C-alpha positions in Angstrom: 9.2 0.5 -34.9 11.0 -2.9 -34.7 9.7 -5.9 -32.9 12.4 -5.7 -30.2 11.5 -2.0 -29.5 7.8 -2.9 -29.2 8.6 -5.9 -26.9 10.8 -3.6 -24.7 8.0 -1.1 -24.4 5.5 -3.8 -23.5 7.8 -5.1 -20.8 8.2 -1.6 -19.4 4.4 -1.1 -19.2 3.9 -4.5 -17.5 6.6 -3.7 -15.0 5.2 -0.3 -14.2 1.7 -1.9 -13.8 3.0 -4.6 -11.5 5.0 -2.2 -9.4 2.0 0.1 -9.0 -0.3 -2.8 -8.0 2.2 -4.0 -5.4 2.4 -0.5 -3.9 -1.3 -0.2 -3.7 -1.6 -3.5 -1.9 1.2 -2.5 0.6 -0.5 0.8 1.3 -3.8 -0.9 1.8 -2.3 -3.3 4.3 -0.7 -0.5 6.2 -3.9 1.5 6.4 -5.7 -1.6 7.7 -3.1 -2.3 10.3 -3.2 1.4 11.5 -7.0 1.1 11.8 -6.8 -2.1 13.9 -4.2 -0.4 16.2 -6.4 2.7 16.6 -9.4 0.5 17.4 -7.5 -1.5 19.9 -6.1 1.6 21.6 -9.5 3.2 21.8 -10.8 0.3 23.7 -9.0 1.2 26.9 -8.7 4.4 28.9 -5.0 4.4 28.7 -5.1 3.8 25.0 -7.5 6.7 24.4 -5.2 8.9 26.4 -2.3 7.8 24.1 -4.3 8.6 21.0 -5.1 12.2 22.2 -1.5 13.1 23.1 
Protein backbone atom coordinates (compact mmCIF):
# COMPACT_ATOMS: atom_id res chain seq x y z
CA UNK A 1 0.00 0.00 0.00
CA UNK A 2 1.39 3.38 -0.98
CA UNK A 3 1.55 6.39 1.32
CA UNK A 4 -1.07 8.26 -0.71
CA UNK A 5 -3.52 5.34 -0.40
CA UNK A 6 -2.93 5.15 3.33
CA UNK A 7 -3.45 8.90 3.70
CA UNK A 8 -6.67 8.73 1.68
CA UNK A 9 -7.97 5.93 3.91
CA UNK A 10 -7.06 7.89 7.07
CA UNK A 11 -8.90 10.98 5.79
CA UNK A 12 -11.96 8.85 4.97
CA UNK A 13 -11.99 7.39 8.49
CA UNK A 14 -11.63 10.83 10.11
CA UNK A 15 -14.42 12.25 7.95
CA UNK A 16 -16.76 9.40 8.83
CA UNK A 17 -15.96 9.82 12.53
CA UNK A 18 -16.58 13.58 12.47
CA UNK A 19 -19.84 13.16 10.55
CA UNK A 20 -21.09 10.55 13.02
CA UNK A 21 -20.20 12.74 16.00
CA UNK A 22 -22.00 15.75 14.50
CA UNK A 23 -25.08 13.61 13.88
CA UNK A 24 -25.08 12.38 17.48
CA UNK A 25 -24.84 15.95 18.80
CA UNK A 26 -27.73 17.06 16.56
CA UNK A 27 -29.87 14.14 17.64
CA UNK A 28 -29.12 14.81 21.29
CA UNK A 29 -30.10 18.47 20.94
CA UNK A 30 -33.34 17.51 19.20
CA UNK A 31 -34.20 15.05 21.95
CA UNK A 32 -33.52 17.68 24.63
CA UNK A 33 -35.66 20.26 22.82
CA UNK A 34 -38.56 17.79 22.52
CA UNK A 35 -38.34 17.01 26.24
CA UNK A 36 -38.41 20.72 27.14
CA UNK A 37 -41.45 21.19 24.93
CA UNK A 38 -43.27 18.20 26.46
CA UNK A 39 -42.51 19.46 29.98
CA UNK A 40 -43.77 22.94 29.14
CA UNK A 41 -46.96 21.60 27.56
CA UNK A 42 -47.60 19.29 30.50
CA UNK A 43 -47.58 22.27 32.86
CA UNK A 44 -50.98 23.54 31.67
CA UNK A 45 -54.36 21.93 31.24
CA UNK A 46 -54.53 22.96 27.60
CA UNK A 47 -51.03 21.65 26.97
CA UNK A 48 -51.86 18.28 28.55
CA UNK A 49 -54.92 18.05 26.32
CA UNK A 50 -52.73 18.73 23.29
CA UNK A 51 -50.30 16.00 24.33
CA UNK A 52 -53.05 13.39 24.63
CA UNK A 53 -54.68 14.11 21.26
